[in-house]
C-alpha positions as a Markdown table, in Angstrom:
| # | Residue | x | y | z |
|---|---|---|---|---|
| 1 | Unk | 58.6 | 37.5 | -9.1 |
| 2 | Unk | 56.4 | 37.8 | -6.0 |
| 3 | Unk | 53.8 | 39.6 | -8.1 |
| 4 | Unk | 53.8 | 36.8 | -10.6 |
| 5 | Unk | 53.2 | 34.1 | -7.9 |
| 6 | Unk | 50.6 | 36.3 | -6.2 |
| 7 | Unk | 48.7 | 36.9 | -9.5 |
| 8 | Unk | 48.9 | 33.1 | -10.4 |
| 9 | Unk | 47.4 | 32.2 | -7.0 |
| 10 | Unk | 44.6 | 34.8 | -7.5 |
| 11 | Unk | 43.8 | 33.3 | -10.9 |
| 12 | Unk | 43.7 | 29.7 | -9.5 |
| 13 | Unk | 41.5 | 30.9 | -6.6 |
| 14 | Unk | 39.1 | 32.6 | -8.9 |
| 15 | Unk | 39.0 | 29.6 | -11.2 |
| 16 | Unk | 38.2 | 27.3 | -8.3 |
| 17 | Unk | 35.5 | 29.6 | -7.1 |
| 18 | Unk | 34.0 | 29.7 | -10.6 |
| 19 | Unk | 34.0 | 25.9 | -10.8 |
| 20 | Unk | 32.3 | 25.6 | -7.4 |
| 21 | Unk | 29.5 | 27.9 | -8.5 |
| 22 | Unk | 29.0 | 26.3 | -11.9 |
| 23 | Unk | 28.7 | 22.7 | -10.5 |
| 24 | Unk | 26.2 | 22.8 | -7.6 |
| 25 | Unk | 25.6 | 19.5 | -5.8 |
| 26 | Unk | 22.4 | 17.9 | -6.9 |
| 27 | Unk | 19.9 | 17.6 | -4.0 |
| 28 | Unk | 19.3 | 14.0 | -2.9 |
| 29 | Unk | 15.8 | 12.8 | -3.8 |
| 30 | Unk | 13.9 | 10.8 | -1.3 |
| 31 | Unk | 13.2 | 7.2 | -2.0 |
| 32 | Unk | 9.5 | 6.5 | -2.4 |
| 33 | Unk | 8.6 | 2.9 | -1.7 |
| 34 | Unk | 5.7 | 1.0 | -3.1 |
| 35 | Unk | 4.3 | -2.2 | -1.7 |
| 36 | Unk | 5.1 | -5.3 | -3.7 |
| 37 | Unk | 7.8 | -3.5 | -5.6 |
| 38 | Unk | 10.8 | -4.3 | -3.3 |
| 39 | Unk | 13.8 | -6.3 | -4.5 |
| 40 | Unk | 17.0 | -7.2 | -2.7 |
| 41 | Unk | 19.8 | -5.8 | -4.8 |
| 42 | Unk | 23.5 | -7.0 | -5.0 |
| 43 | Unk | 24.8 | -3.5 | -4.5 |
| 44 | Unk | 22.0 | -1.3 | -3.2 |
| 45 | Unk | 22.3 | 2.3 | -2.1 |
| 46 | Unk | 23.1 | 2.8 | 1.5 |
| 47 | Unk | 19.6 | 4.2 | 2.2 |
| 48 | Unk | 17.5 | 1.7 | 0.2 |
| 49 | Unk | 15.7 | -0.8 | 2.4 |
| 50 | Unk | 15.4 | -4.5 | 1.8 |
| 51 | Unk | 11.8 | -4.4 | 3.0 |
| 52 | Unk | 9.3 | -1.6 | 2.9 |
| 53 | Unk | 7.4 | -0.4 | 6.0 |
| 54 | Unk | 4.1 | -2.1 | 6.6 |
| 55 | Unk | 1.0 | -0.8 | 8.4 |
| 56 | Unk | -0.6 | -3.5 | 10.7 |
| 57 | Unk | -3.4 | -5.1 | 8.7 |
| 58 | Unk | -2.3 | -3.7 | 5.4 |
| 59 | Unk | -4.1 | -1.4 | 3.1 |
| 60 | Unk | -7.6 | -2.4 | 4.2 |
| 61 | Unk | -6.7 | -1.5 | 7.9 |
| 62 | Unk | -5.2 | 1.8 | 6.7 |
| 63 | Unk | -8.4 | 2.6 | 4.9 |
| 64 | Unk | -10.5 | 1.8 | 7.9 |
| 65 | Unk | -8.2 | 3.9 | 10.1 |
| 66 | Unk | -8.9 | 6.9 | 7.8 |
| 67 | Unk | -12.6 | 6.2 | 7.8 |
| 68 | Unk | -12.6 | 6.1 | 11.6 |
| 69 | Unk | -10.4 | 9.1 | 12.3 |
| 70 | Unk | -10.9 | 11.7 | 9.6 |
| 71 | Unk | -13.4 | 14.4 | 10.5 |
| 72 | Unk | -14.7 | 15.8 | 7.1 |
| 73 | Unk | -14.3 | 19.6 | 7.4 |
| 74 | Unk | -17.5 | 21.5 | 7.3 |
| 75 | Unk | -16.2 | 23.9 | 4.7 |
| 76 | Unk | -15.3 | 20.9 | 2.4 |
| 77 | Unk | -18.8 | 19.4 | 3.1 |
| 78 | Unk | -20.5 | 22.7 | 2.0 |
| 79 | Unk | -18.4 | 22.8 | -1.2 |
| 80 | Unk | -19.0 | 19.0 | -1.7 |
| 81 | Unk | -15.3 | 18.4 | -2.1 |
| 82 | Unk | -14.3 | 14.8 | -2.7 |
| 83 | Unk | -10.8 | 13.4 | -3.5 |
| 84 | Unk | -7.5 | 12.7 | -1.8 |
| 85 | Unk | -4.8 | 14.7 | -0.1 |
| 86 | Unk | -1.4 | 13.1 | -0.9 |
| 87 | Unk | 0.8 | 13.3 | 2.2 |
| 88 | Unk | 4.5 | 12.6 | 2.3 |
| 89 | Unk | 5.8 | 11.5 | 5.7 |
| 90 | Unk | 8.6 | 9.5 | 7.3 |
| 91 | Unk | 8.0 | 6.1 | 8.9 |
| 92 | Unk | 10.7 | 6.1 | 11.6 |
| 93 | Unk | 12.7 | 3.1 | 12.8 |
| 94 | Unk | 10.4 | 2.8 | 15.9 |
| 95 | Unk | 7.2 | 2.6 | 13.7 |
| 96 | Unk | 5.9 | 6.1 | 14.3 |
| 97 | Unk | 5.1 | 8.6 | 11.6 |
| 98 | Unk | 6.7 | 12.1 | 11.5 |
| 99 | Unk | 7.2 | 15.1 | 9.3 |
| 100 | Unk | 4.0 | 15.0 | 7.3 |
| 101 | Unk | 3.9 | 17.4 | 4.4 |
| 102 | Unk | 1.1 | 17.9 | 1.8 |
| 103 | Unk | 2.4 | 16.8 | -1.6 |
| 104 | Unk | -0.9 | 17.2 | -3.4 |
| 105 | Unk | -3.6 | 19.5 | -2.0 |
| 106 | Unk | -7.4 | 19.2 | -2.1 |
| 107 | Unk | -8.3 | 22.2 | 0.0 |
| 108 | Unk | -6.8 | 24.1 | 2.9 |
| 109 | Unk | -9.3 | 22.5 | 5.3 |
| 110 | Unk | -8.7 | 19.0 | 4.0 |
| 111 | Unk | -5.0 | 19.5 | 4.0 |
| 112 | Unk | -5.0 | 20.5 | 7.7 |
| 113 | Unk | -7.1 | 17.5 | 8.6 |
| 114 | Unk | -4.8 | 15.1 | 6.7 |
| 115 | Unk | -1.8 | 16.6 | 8.5 |
| 116 | Unk | -3.6 | 16.1 | 11.8 |
| 117 | Unk | -4.5 | 12.5 | 11.2 |
| 118 | Unk | -1.3 | 11.1 | 9.5 |
| 119 | Unk | 0.9 | 11.3 | 12.7 |
| 120 | Unk | -1.7 | 9.3 | 14.5 |
| 121 | Unk | -0.8 | 6.2 | 12.4 |
| 122 | Unk | 1.3 | 4.3 | 14.9 |
| 123 | Unk | 2.5 | 0.7 | 15.0 |
| 124 | Unk | 4.1 | 0.5 | 11.6 |
| 125 | Unk | 6.6 | -2.3 | 11.0 |
| 126 | Unk | 9.5 | -0.2 | 9.9 |
| 127 | Unk | 11.5 | -0.6 | 6.8 |
| 128 | Unk | 14.4 | -3.0 | 7.2 |
| 129 | Unk | 17.9 | -2.9 | 5.8 |
| 130 | Unk | 20.1 | -5.9 | 6.5 |
| 131 | Unk | 18.0 | -6.7 | 9.5 |
| 132 | Unk | 18.0 | -3.2 | 11.0 |
| 133 | Unk | 15.1 | -0.8 | 11.1 |
| 134 | Unk | 15.5 | 2.2 | 8.8 |
| 135 | Unk | 13.5 | 5.4 | 8.6 |
| 136 | Unk | 12.0 | 5.9 | 5.1 |
| 137 | Unk | 9.8 | 8.4 | 3.3 |
| 138 | Unk | 6.4 | 7.2 | 2.2 |
| 139 | Unk | 3.4 | 8.8 | 0.4 |
| 140 | Unk | -0.1 | 8.3 | 1.8 |
| 141 | Unk | -3.3 | 9.1 | -0.1 |
| 142 | Unk | -5.7 | 10.5 | 2.6 |
| 143 | Unk | -9.3 | 10.2 | 1.3 |
| 144 | Unk | -12.1 | 12.8 | 1.7 |
| 145 | Unk | -15.7 | 12.7 | 0.8 |
| 146 | Unk | -16.8 | 9.9 | -1.6 |
| 147 | Unk | -13.1 | 9.1 | -2.3 |
| 148 | Unk | -13.0 | 7.3 | 1.0 |
| 149 | Unk | -15.9 | 5.0 | 0.5 |
| 150 | Unk | -14.9 | 1.4 | 0.9 |
| 151 | Unk | -17.0 | -1.7 | 0.2 |
| 152 | Unk | -16.3 | -4.3 | 2.8 |
| 153 | Unk | -18.2 | -7.4 | 2.1 |
| 154 | Unk | -18.9 | -9.7 | 5.0 |
| 155 | Unk | -19.3 | -13.4 | 4.7 |
| 156 | Unk | -22.6 | -14.2 | 3.0 |
| 157 | Unk | -24.6 | -15.5 | 6.0 |
| 158 | Unk | -28.3 | -16.2 | 6.0 |
| 159 | Unk | -30.3 | -13.6 | 7.9 |
| 160 | Unk | -31.8 | -15.2 | 11.0 |
| 161 | Unk | -35.3 | -13.8 | 10.3 |
| 162 | Unk | -35.7 | -14.4 | 6.6 |
| 163 | Unk | -33.3 | -17.3 | 5.8 |
| 164 | Unk | -31.9 | -15.1 | 2.9 |
| 165 | Unk | -28.3 | -14.2 | 2.4 |
| 166 | Unk | -27.2 | -10.8 | 3.7 |
| 167 | Unk | -24.6 | -8.8 | 1.7 |
């Protein structure tokens, strides 16, 4: 009788082990937030914010930050590389950026420069969930070469010397 109970327990233990191996837990995917695509939900997930993080001054200020701080790598300049490096990072509850990772590469030199510059982005208004700051994962396109050209049009003012409008 002891052998029957022991063999029954061994069968149950091996069946439980087989079930544990065949049903692995699915890895939790990060939430990627997009501006102007936030909605308050009746029963949101525990880690879904009510408000996305915001960089001071918005997208235009973010673009100007990159123009001012990115040092175009010489190797990329020689190859005439132009495009974006897509960086995934966390905007923390205190408005700092941490854990930058290259999600889409342009070149090793540009990737390294993007990883250097992204943590310098400070002063974010953090994401909020029920009135509390919440760390969230974001994706930032970091421009290089011609991809970073921005046209900023100033007010059309007459030039003092010619009386003509300046654009």
